[in-house]
Structure formats: C-alpha cells, structure tokens
C-alpha positions as CSV (number, residue, x, y, z in Angstrom):
1,M,-0.4,0.0,0.4
2,D,2.6,2.4,0.6
3,K,4.7,1.6,-2.3
4,I,1.0,2.7,-4.6
5,L,1.0,6.1,-2.3
6,K,3.8,7.5,-3.1
7,S,3.4,6.9,-6.3
8,I,0.1,8.7,-6.5
9,L,1.9,11.4,-4.3
10,K,5.1,11.3,-6.9
11,R,2.6,11.6,-9.8
12,E,0.2,14.0,-8.2
13,K,2.5,16.8,-6.8
14,P,2.1,20.1,-7.6
15,T,4.7,21.8,-8.9
16,P,6.7,25.0,-8.4
17,A,4.7,26.3,-11.5
18,D,1.3,25.5,-9.6
19,G,1.7,26.3,-6.1
20,E,2.9,29.8,-7.4
21,R,-0.5,29.6,-9.9
22,L,-2.6,28.5,-7.0
23,D,-1.1,32.3,-4.5
24,R,-1.1,35.0,-7.7
25,V,-5.3,33.2,-7.8
26,A,-5.8,32.6,-4.3
27,T,-3.9,36.5,-3.1
28,E,-6.6,38.1,-6.1
29,L,-9.5,36.0,-4.0
30,I,-8.5,37.3,-1.0
31,N,-8.2,41.3,-1.9
32,R,-11.6,40.7,-3.8
33,T,-13.0,39.4,-0.9
34,N,-11.3,41.5,1.4
35,A,-12.6,45.4,-0.2
36,A,-16.2,43.3,-0.6
37,C,-16.4,43.0,2.5
38,S,-15.2,47.1,4.0
39,K,-17.7,48.2,0.6
40,L,-20.7,46.4,2.0
41,G,-19.3,47.0,5.6
42,V,-19.5,43.5,6.2
43,E,-17.2,42.4,9.3
44,A,-15.4,39.6,8.4
45,K,-11.7,39.2,7.1
46,A,-10.7,36.1,4.2
47,M,-7.8,33.8,4.3
48,L,-6.3,30.6,2.4
49,V,-6.0,28.0,4.9
50,G,-6.4,24.4,4.7
51,S,-3.5,22.1,2.4
52,A,-3.5,25.5,0.1
53,A,-2.4,27.7,2.7
54,R,-0.4,24.4,4.0
55,N,1.3,23.8,0.8
56,T,0.3,20.7,1.1
C-alpha cells in the first residue's frame, strides 16, 4: 500500500509553477473578498486555510 501511495503522490504533487499560480489566484480572491466586505460594511476577513495555506 505504501508503494502505491508514494507512486500517486509523485504523480499528483503540484509543481512549483502550480503553487505560484495558486498563490496569485488566492491573493487576488482574498483581496477582492476583503474589499467587498469593506464596501458592504461586513465585518469579515478572508484568509487562506487548509492544504493550500500549508502547501501540502
């Protein structure tokens, strides 16, 4: 089983370019969301969480 999981991880692990794109898109979405909240008077702050935030 361990061999299978390692094989899958090797194939499915995001490339550095994928990570950079994710960072750019996430930053843009967070900025837009925070701007919309401010404009609407909503007390909220968007943030990146989960595996994307941990780079896992």
